[in-house]
N, C-alpha and C positions, 0 to 999 in steps of 0.2 A: 763866149760866154758872155756877156754884160756886165756891168761894173758893182750892179748892186748885188747881182749873187755870187761874186766875186765876194766882194765884201761881209757875205756872209758865211761863205766858205772859209774864208780868213780866221772870221771871230768865234764858230762853231769847231773849226778842226775838218770837215766835212759837210758835203752835202746832200741833205736827203728831205726828202717830202716832210715832215714835222717841222724842220729850224724853219723852214717857207712857210710853212701853214700861220706858225706864231707869226712870222714878220710880219705879214699881212695883216694878220687878226688886230696887231697892233698899228698898221696903218690906220686901217678902215675905221677902228677906233677913234682915233685922232680927228680923222675929219668928219665924224658923226659929231664929236663932242667939242669939235673948233676948238681943239685945246693944241698946244706947242709942246715937243718933247723933252725930257730930265726934270723941272721941278713942277710940281701944283698937281703931278699926277701920281695916280697911283692906279696898280694893277693886282689881282688876283687872280691867280691862275690854278688851274683846276687840274693842270698836266702830272703831277705828282713825279715821281724821283725815278720813275721804269721807262728805258728806252723801248721803242722810238718815240712816244707820246710825251715823253719828256723836256725831249730833244725843245719843243715848241716852248718853254722859256727860254732859251736862249734868241730865238727869233724872238719874242716880246721884247725882252731886253735889250733889244739890238735899233728896234722899231721904235721905242717908245722911249728909251735913254732912261729908262727906271733900273735901278740895280741891287741886288741885293746887299752891298755896301751901301748905299745912299736909306737902304731900306723900305724905298717905296715901290719892292713886287714883294708878293708872299705866297709860295706856292702850297697849294693845299693838295694832300696825297690824293686823288679821287681817279686819278688816269685817266678824266674827261678832256676832252681836246676843247676846252671852254674857259674864256677871260672875261673876268669884268674889269672895266678901267674906268677910273673916276676922275672928273678935272670938276673944278669951279665950283663943285655941290651935283653936279650932274653923272651918271654914271650908264654904262652901254655892257650890255650883257653880249659876245660874239661868241659863236656856238659851230664849230665843223659841221657840214650838214653829214647826218647819220649813213648815207648812200655814198659820200666822199671818202667817208672812214674805211666802209663796209668794199669799199673799190680797192683800197691802197693795198691791198696782198697780192691783189691780182694783179693790178699795175706793177708791181714791182720783182712778181716770178716773169714779167715779159720785157722790163726795163732797168738796165740799173739804178740807183737810186738818185746820181745828177740826173740824168733825163727825165725821173720821174718830179723833181724837184724843178727842174724847167718846165716842166708842163703844168705843174700846181702853179708856178709863180705868172705864166701867161694866160690863166682862166680869170674870169670877172668874177667878182666880191659876189653876185648874185648865185654863181655855180656851186660857191664855196662854202661861203655861212648863211647862218638866219643871224640875227642880231635885233635886239630892242632893248630901249631906252629901259634902265633895273631900276626897277623899285624896291624901297627898303619895308 
């Protein structure tokens, strides 16, 4: 297992697909916004608080540096694997592709959570996510 996946597993307690999805969402948003993690950034996660989708919140915290303690991440209970990340007056919405979400139960039937997470970690952003600048 690579070092990044090890850190994700250590932070979350186990390695599963949605924590990796959240981690990758955060990285993509930072890249799109040309932002740095920790400060000057906010996250609105629509993952909710019901696993497995809610595991995305831990991945978002780890990749963006936003935490509930700092108050720069907010969890909206919709169960939608989507996040809105804002920095420097700009925002991007990153959403898990519906086809990927539909495929996860089947993938988990044939692979353990860790193997599924490793597979997701290796996929290109374009296969996992749809993203666009957010408008208010």
